[in-house]
N, C-alpha and C positions, 0 to 999 in steps of 0.2 A: 543517726549521726555517725555511728561506726561505719555503716555502709558507704556513706558519703566520703569519709576519710579513706576507706579502702579503695574506692573508685578513683579518688584523687591520686592516691599512691600508685595505683596501677597505671594511670595516665602519665604521671611523671616518669615512671620507670620505662614506659614505652617511648616517651619522648627522648629520654636519656639514651636509650638503645639506638633510636633512629639517628640522634645526633652523633653517636659514636660511629655508627656504620657509615655516615657521610664522610668521616675522616679516613675511611679505608679507600684510598685513592690509587688508581692505576698508575698515574704519573709518579707518585711517591715510591711505589714498589719497584717500578722500572729504574728509578734513580738509585735506590738502595742496592738493587741487584747489580747494576753496572759498577757502582762504587765498591761493593764487596769483591767482585771479581778482580778489578784492577788493583786492589790493595794486596791481593794474595793470588796472582794468576798461576804461578807454578804449581801450587798445591791443588787448586781446583781443576786445572787442566790435567794434571797427573792422575787425579782420582777418576776423572771422566775417561781418560785413556785406559785405565785399568779395566773399566767396565766394557769398553768397546773392543778391547783386545783379548778379553778372557776366553772367548770361544776359539779364537785363533790359536792361543797358547795351548788350549786343551787339544785341539786338532793336531798340532805339531807334536805335542807330547805323546799322543796315542800312536801317531805314525812312527815316532822314534822308538817306542817300546814294542810295537807290533808292526813291523814293516809289511806293506802290501795290504793293510787292513781296509775293508770297504767302509766308506763314509756313512752310508745310510743307517746301519744299525746303531751308530753312535751319535746320530743327529740329536736325539732326545737328551743324551748325556751332555752334549755341548751346550744346548739351550738351557738345561737345568743348571749347569755350573755358571753359565752367564747370568742366570736369574739370581743365584746365590751371591755372586759378586755384586750384582746390582743392588741388592738389599743391604749388603755390608757397606758398600760405598755410599748409599743413600744416608745411612747413619753417620758415616764419616764426614760427609759434606755438611750435614746439619751441625755437627760439632765445629767444623771449620768456619762456618758462617757466623756462628754466635761469638766465637773467639775473635774473629776478624772485626765484627761490629763493635766488640768491646775494646777494640784497639790493642789487643794483646797478640793478635796473629795466631796462626796454628801451623805446626809442622805437619808434614805428610805422615810421619810416624805416629804422632799423637792423634791425628784424625783417624787413622786406621785402627789404632788401639781402642778409641772410644766407640767407633762403629762396631767393632767386634764384641764389645761388652754387652750390646743389645742384640746380638746376631740372631738368636733363636726367635725372640719376639718379632724382629724385623722380617724374618723369613715367613713367619705365620701371617703377618700383616700383608706381605707381598702376595702370598698364596690366596688369601681371601679377597684381596683387592683385584688380582688378576681374574679370579673366578667370577666375581661380580661384574667386572667390566666386560668379560667375554660374553656372559649371558645377556648383559645390557645391550651390547652391540648386535647380538643376534636378534634382539627385539627392535628392529628398525633404527638402530644406531643412536637415536636421541637418548634413550634411557642410559646407555653406556656413557655418553658425554655428561649427563647429569650426575652419574655416580663418580666420574672422574673429578668433577668440580666439588662434589660432596666429600670425597675421601682424599683430597689433594694434600692435606697436611697430616695424614695418618702416620707417616714415617717420623717427622719431627716430634709429633705428639708422643710416639713410642719412645723416642730417644730422650726427650726432655722430661716427660712426666712419668716415664717408666711404667707404662700401662701394658696390659695384655693386648693381643691382637684385636679382639672384639671390642675391648674398651677403647683402644686407639681409634678404630673406625667410628665408633659411636661419638667419641669426643670430637673427632674431625667433623662429623655431621653437625654437632652442636655449634662448633666454632664458625663453620662456613655458612650457617643459616643466615639468610638475608644478603649474602655477598656473592652467591654463586654466579649470577649473571656477570658481575664485575670480574670474577675470576676467569670465566670463559672468555670475556673480552680481553682480559690481560694476556692470556696465553695466545690469543690470535694476534694481538699487537706484537708480543715478543717474538712470535714465529716470523712475522713479516720483517721486523727489525733485524733479527739474527740472519735471515736469508739475505737481506740487503748487505749486511756487514760481510757475510761469507763471499758474496759476489765481488765486493770491492777488494777484499783481501786476496781472493783468487786472481783477480785481474792484475793487481799489483805484482803478485808473485809470478804470474805468467810473463809479465813484461821484464821484471828485474832479475828473477832467479832461474826460472825454468830453462831458458836458453843456455845457461852456463853449468847445469848439473846433469848428472847421469839419470838413467831410467829409474834406478833404485831410489835415489833422492827425490825424484818426482813423485813416486808413490808415497813416500814418507810425508812430503809436503801436502799432498792431496788429503791424506788421512788426518794430518794436523789441522788443516783448514776445515775439514768436515766435523771437527770437534766443536767448532764455534757455536752452532745452534744448541748442541747437546749440553755444553757446560752452562749456558744460560738457563736452560730448562731444568737442569739438575739443581741449581742454586735456588730457583724461585720458590719451591715448596717451603723451604726453611724461612725465607723472607716473608712469605704470605702468612705463615704461622706466627711469626713475631709481630707482624702488623695487626693481625686479628686479635691477638692477646693484648696488644698495646691499646687498641681502640675500644675493645670490649671489656677488658679487665684491668687496664692501667698498668700492665706488667712492663718492666724495663728490660733492656737487653742485658744489663748486669745480672739481674735475677735469673735469666735464662742461662747465661754462661756460667753462673756460680754453681749450678746443679752438677757440673762436671768436676768441681774441686773435691 
């Protein structure tokens, strides 16, 4: 009798999990991503800009301090500092996303502050993530893509649940179980959408603005337009994490945002 009850409980649990995973919809995540960005565009664009310009800032800083310095010995330093900025900003974006979803909004200063609070664990997460993806890509690419989908929410896990790097990667693996094909498809769809949006914006800018501005402004406009795909892809891990916890664990956005109070 007990075995029958146990089997029934296991079947019900499996059915419940399957029903929950069916609620993890690509369309819903895309809609939330767009809504989140357009509610707080200045903050998310500024955070993305910080990541993309960090290496340039370092290069100009080194050239200013040591005139005539060769670039090659400092390539690693530039990439390393860009990596550090990327992990910091990843945490900042996660904070900004949940505050925006909670309808409170998030300032650039507050986002940077909360990203810095988890800086060391985030750097460790980024190091292990990069190492795993590197070796995965060396093994005929597919294992690397699988790992990317498996560990996609490691950064928001680290920020919200305050776990260590290894625990964050393990927790991400647990959360993404059963949804990795959808996550892969989601990124493919978002990449196509963001490229289309970029082309449209670039075309409009070319017709309305480029003929009337100088070369310097054209470079700035090109860089700003180039941020469009990146800002969407930077926001999505935090949205995916929220949706995974919502459908699997019934967590609300208020409970995620409240961990920062």
